[in-house]
N, C-alpha and C positions, 0 to 999 in steps of 0.2 A: 345062634338061631335068630335072635332079635336083630342082630346086625344084618343078616341076610334078608330079613323081611324089610327092614328100613331101606336097604340098598335097592331092593326090588321096587318098593314104592317110589323111591326117588327116580329111578330110571323109567318107570311106567307113567309118571306124571307128565302130561304134556307141558312143554316149556312155553312160557309167554315172553315175547320179546320185551314187553313193557307191562306195567300194571294193568289189571283188568279194567280199570276206569279210563285207560288211554284209548281214544277212538281209533288210533292207528296201530294198535297192538297186533292185529292180524296181518297188517301190511308188513310190519317189521319182521314178524315171524316167517313170512313168505319169502323173504330175501334169501337167495341161494348164491353161493360162491360161483362166479362165472369162470369160464376157461375151458381148456382142453379136457374132455371126459376121461382121459388117461391120467390126469394129474390127481394126486390123492385127495385134495380138499374140494375139488370141483363138485358142485351139486350139494354140498353140505350146507347147513344153515349158517348164515352170516352172523346170526345173533346167538348169544350164549344162553338166552332164556332168562336173564336177569331183568330187574326193573329198577327204576330210580338210579341210584349211584352205582349199582352193580351191572347195569346194562352196558354192553359194549358197542351198541349201535346208537349213535346220537347225532343231533343236528350240530353242524360245525360251520365256522366261517371258512370261506374258500376264496381262492384267487387263481388266476392263470399266470404262470411265469415261464418264460422260454417255451411257450406252446404246450405246457403241461399243467394239469390241475395240481394245486397244493391245498392242503387242509391244515388249519391251525389246531394242533393237538395239544391241549393244555391239561394240567392236573386238576383244574376246577371241573372241567367237563368229564374227564376220565381219571378220577382219583384212584389211588392204590386201594385194593380191596384185600383186607387182612387175610380172609380165608380162601382167597383165590389168586395165587401169585401171578397168573397169566394176564390179569387185568391191571390197568393203570400203568405206572411207570411212564407217564407222558413226558415228552421232552420240553413242553412249553415253547414250541417252535413250529414253524411251517414245515410240513412234511409232504414230500412229493407223493402224489397218488400214482401207484404203478398202473400203467395202461391196462394190464390184464385183470385188475380187480374192479374196473368200472362196469357197472350194470347198465347197459344201454337200452334205450327204448322202453324204459319202465316208468310209468306214471308215479309221481311222488306226492302223496296227499299232504305231507307235512309242509310243503312249499319251500323248505330250506334244504340245502345239501346235507346228506347223511354220510357219515363215515363210521365204519365198524373197526374199532381199535382193539386188537387182541394180540397178546404175546409180542408187544412192541412193534407191530406192523399194522398197516391198514389192510384189512382182509377184504372189505367190500366198500364200494362208494356208489352213491346215487346222486346225480345232479339235481339240484332244486330249481325252482322257478325264480329264485332270488339271484341266480348267477348268470 
């Protein structure tokens, strides 16, 4: 019974993309996976609701190579999270951003490019004004 109540509270609690003191928390939370509405992840949140080291949407270094965005995904930015095996496992390398995960036409208040790294893939990407 106690487990059921705890599970209900966990699921009923609104997720924050970043800590409550982060002025951009609502913006991170508003990011949705782009793409074809028939695809399973389309429209779901880009962010896992974590904050600090547990967040999966963070500012990253970017570059364009062969006409495609690449983000540097490193273990300092995206460390392994002991209780959440789908986070982390960063390759410490430049990772090509799939065209289908780029959120276009979206204002980015952080000023820096944002990648959402989850289950060893970039789930969402928003270009910053720094690039």
